C-alpha positions in Angstrom: 83.1 -55.5 -61.8 79.6 -56.1 -60.5 80.8 -59.2 -58.6 83.5 -57.3 -57.1 81.2 -54.6 -56.0 78.9 -56.9 -54.3 81.8 -58.8 -52.6 83.0 -55.5 -51.3 79.5 -54.5 -50.0 79.1 -58.0 -48.4 82.7 -57.5 -46.7 81.7 -54.0 -45.3 78.3 -55.4 -43.9 80.1 -58.2 -42.2 82.7 -55.9 -40.9 80.1 -53.5 -39.7 78.2 -56.3 -37.8 78.9 -56.9 -34.0 80.2 -60.2 -32.8 76.6 -60.8 -31.5 75.0 -60.4 -34.9 77.5 -62.5 -36.5 77.0 -65.3 -34.0 73.4 -64.8 -34.3 73.4 -65.8 -37.9 76.4 -68.3 -37.9 75.6 -72.0 -37.6 78.7 -72.5 -35.5 77.2 -73.7 -32.1 80.8 -73.3 -30.3 81.0 -69.6 -31.5 77.3 -68.9 -30.2 78.3 -70.2 -26.8 81.5 -68.4 -26.6 80.0 -65.0 -27.5 76.9 -65.7 -25.5 79.0 -66.2 -22.4 81.0 -63.1 -23.1 77.8 -61.3 -23.4 76.2 -62.7 -20.1 79.5 -61.8 -18.2 79.1 -58.2 -19.5 75.4 -58.2 -18.2 73.8 -58.4 -21.5 71.4 -61.1 -20.6 68.7 -60.7 -23.4 71.3 -61.0 -26.0 72.9 -64.0 -24.3 69.5 -65.5 -23.9 68.9 -65.4 -27.6 72.1 -67.1 -28.5 71.7 -69.8 -25.7 68.2 -70.4 -26.9 69.5 -71.3 -30.3 72.2 -73.9 -28.9 70.4 -75.5 -26.0 69.0 -78.4 -27.9 72.5 -78.9 -29.7 74.2 -79.2 -26.4 71.9 -81.8 -24.8 74.0 -84.7 -23.4 77.3 -82.9 -24.2 79.6 -82.0 -21.1 79.2 -78.2 -21.7 75.3 -78.5 -21.3 75.3 -78.3 -17.5 77.0 -74.8 -17.6 75.0 -73.7 -20.5 71.8 -74.6 -18.8 72.7 -72.9 -15.7 73.5 -69.6 -17.7 70.4 -69.8 -19.8 68.2 -70.2 -16.8 69.7 -67.3 -15.1 69.4 -65.1 -18.0 65.6 -65.4 -17.5 65.9 -64.5 -14.0 68.1 -61.3 -14.8 65.7 -60.3 -17.4 62.8 -60.4 -14.7 61.0 -63.4 -16.6 60.4 -65.2 -13.2 58.0 -67.8 -14.5 60.5 -69.1 -17.1 63.4 -68.6 -14.7 61.7 -70.7 -12.0 60.6 -73.4 -14.7 64.1 -73.6 -16.2 66.0 -73.7 -12.8 63.6 -76.6 -11.7 64.7 -78.4 -15.1 68.4 -77.8 -14.3 67.9 -79.3 -10.8 66.1 -82.3 -12.2 68.6 -83.1 -15.0 71.9 -82.3 -13.0 71.2 -83.4 -9.4 74.8 -83.9 -8.7 75.9 -80.6 -9.9 77.9 -78.1 -7.7 75.3 -75.6 -8.9 72.1 -77.5 -7.8 71.9 -75.8 -4.5 72.0 -72.4 -6.1 69.5 -73.3 -8.8 67.1 -74.9 -6.3 67.2 -71.4 -4.3 66.9 -69.3 -7.4 64.0 -71.3 -8.7 62.1 -70.8 -5.5 63.1 -67.1 -5.3 61.8 -66.6 -8.9 58.6 -68.1 -7.5 58.7 -65.6 -4.7 59.1 -62.7 -7.1 55.7 -63.8 -8.9 53.9 -63.4 -5.5 51.1 -60.5 -6.0 50.0 -58.0 -3.5 47.9 -59.2 -0.6 44.6 -58.1 -2.2 44.9 -60.5 -5.1 44.8 -64.3 -5.2 47.7 -65.8 -3.2 48.0 -69.1 -5.3 51.6 -67.8 -6.5 52.4 -67.0 -2.8 51.6 -70.4 -1.5 53.5 -72.1 -4.4 56.5 -69.9 -3.5 56.2 -70.8 0.4 56.1 -74.3 -0.6 59.3 -74.0 -2.9 61.3 -72.0 -0.4 60.4 -74.4 2.7 61.4 -77.4 0.6 64.7 -75.8 -0.2 65.2 -74.8 3.8 64.6 -78.5 4.7 66.8 -79.8 2.0 69.5 -77.2 2.7 69.4 -76.1 6.3 73.1 -74.9 6.4 73.1 -73.3 2.9 74.4 -69.7 2.5 71.2 -69.0 0.8 68.9 -70.5 3.9 68.9 -67.1 5.9 67.5 -65.3 2.8 65.0 -68.0 2.3 63.8 -67.9 5.8 63.3 -64.2 5.4 61.4 -64.5 2.1 59.1 -67.1 3.8 58.3 -64.7 6.6 57.4 -62.0 4.1 55.1 -64.3 2.2 53.5 -65.6 5.6 52.8 -62.0 6.5 51.1 -61.5 3.3 49.0 -64.4 3.6 48.1 -63.2 7.3 47.2 -59.8 5.9 44.9 -61.2 3.2 43.2 -63.6 5.7 42.7 -60.5 8.2 41.4 -58.1 5.5 38.8 -60.8 4.4 37.7 -61.4 8.0 37.5 -57.6 8.3 35.3 -57.4 5.3 32.9 -59.9 6.8 32.6 -57.5 9.6 31.9 -54.6 7.5 29.5 -56.5 5.1 27.5 -57.8 8.3 26.5 -54.2 8.8 24.1 -54.6 5.8 23.5 -58.4 5.8 23.4 -58.9 9.6 25.4 -62.1 8.9 27.8 -61.6 12.1 28.3 -65.4 12.5 30.1 -65.5 9.4 32.5 -62.7 10.5 33.1 -64.5 14.0 33.8 -67.6 12.2 36.2 -65.9 9.7 38.2 -64.1 12.9 38.2 -67.5 14.7 39.8 -69.1 11.8 42.2 -66.4 11.6 43.3 -66.7 15.1 43.8 -70.4 14.8 45.6 -70.2 11.6 48.1 -67.2 12.5 48.5 -67.6 16.3 51.6 -65.2 16.3 50.2 -62.7 14.0 50.6 -58.9 14.7 47.0 -58.6 13.8 46.0 -61.0 16.5 44.8 -58.3 18.9 42.6 -56.6 16.3 41.3 -60.0 15.3 40.1 -60.5 18.9 38.5 -57.0 19.1 36.6 -57.4 15.7 35.5 -60.9 16.8 34.1 -59.2 20.0 32.6 -56.3 17.8 30.9 -59.0 15.8 29.7 -60.9 18.7 28.4 -57.6 20.2 26.4 -56.5 17.1 25.1 -60.2 16.7 23.6 -60.0 20.4 22.2 -56.5 20.2 20.4 -57.3 16.9 19.3 -60.6 17.7 15.8 -61.8 18.1 14.2 -61.9 21.5 14.4 -65.8 21.9 18.2 -65.8 21.1 19.0 -62.4 22.6 19.9 -63.4 26.3 22.2 -66.2 25.1 24.0 -64.2 22.8 24.5 -61.4 25.3 26.2 -63.9 27.6 28.5 -65.0 24.9 29.7 -61.4 24.4 30.7 -61.5 28.0 32.9 -64.5 27.3 34.3 -62.7 24.3 35.0 -59.8 26.3 36.8 -61.8 29.0 39.0 -63.6 26.5 39.9 -60.4 24.9 40.6 -58.7 28.3 42.7 -61.7 29.5 44.9 -61.4 26.4 45.6 -57.8 26.3 44.8 -56.4 29.7 45.8 -52.7 29.9 47.8 -52.7 26.8 45.2 -52.7 24.1 44.2 -49.4 22.2 40.5 -51.0 21.9 40.1 -51.5 25.5 37.9 -48.4 26.0 35.6 -49.3 23.3 35.4 -52.8 24.5 34.6 -51.7 27.9 31.6 -49.6 26.5 30.2 -52.7 24.8 30.4 -54.6 28.1 28.7 -51.9 29.9 25.9 -52.0 27.4 25.6 -55.9 27.5 25.4 -55.7 31.2 22.6 -53.3 31.1 20.6 -55.4 28.4 21.1 -58.5 30.7 19.9 -56.8 33.7 16.3 -56.6 31.9 16.4 -60.4 32.0 17.1 -60.6 35.6 14.2 -58.2 36.4 11.9 -60.2 34.3 12.8 -63.5 36.2 
């Protein structure tokens, strides 16, 4: 009687279990794959991932392994676990270089890296890594359906690096008010202008470079002051040449020039 009771309880529990829970406990790997794929197609990626994780080692070297590994990799992407998604897609590309899915896997690995890029104020190691991966994809698959999106993602990341570099240069300009190290600010803006020739921040970079040179000259010791005042005129000339009447900073730049000319007049009177 007791035996029958336990059998009935077991039967009831098994019947109340979902196909997912049954597959999770069963040792049958083909059942796990089948149920995992069904869950994947329904968008239940976390459950599919758990089932796939159990059988990936068992399918290694088998014909179904390629499909399983792509689905498994993509569950991480859909779950927003971008570190593991990028890594697993990289493994897929390496393991199945002739797969019809290799192009998509390569792109998704790079896009997962893009998703890891932090806001511009933080360290940009992940951003540079993502640019490298996306650019490699673009070079390998210039005519891919994913290439336009890859190009757009690279532009976004490049802009983030520009913003970071520009804000760092501006910080040098701000800090120089307290440290008087305007040379560091000038160098930072020089580097920015060289590294990002087409940047939307370029005009501001030229202006702040002029501003730093101006403050350096005005606050200089007498022995260096005249030469530095002359340098400011050159910085102003370069700025004006580039932006003419269009600059929103032009009036401020002209005030600096007027002050510089007045300061230089003192040296012409002395001689």
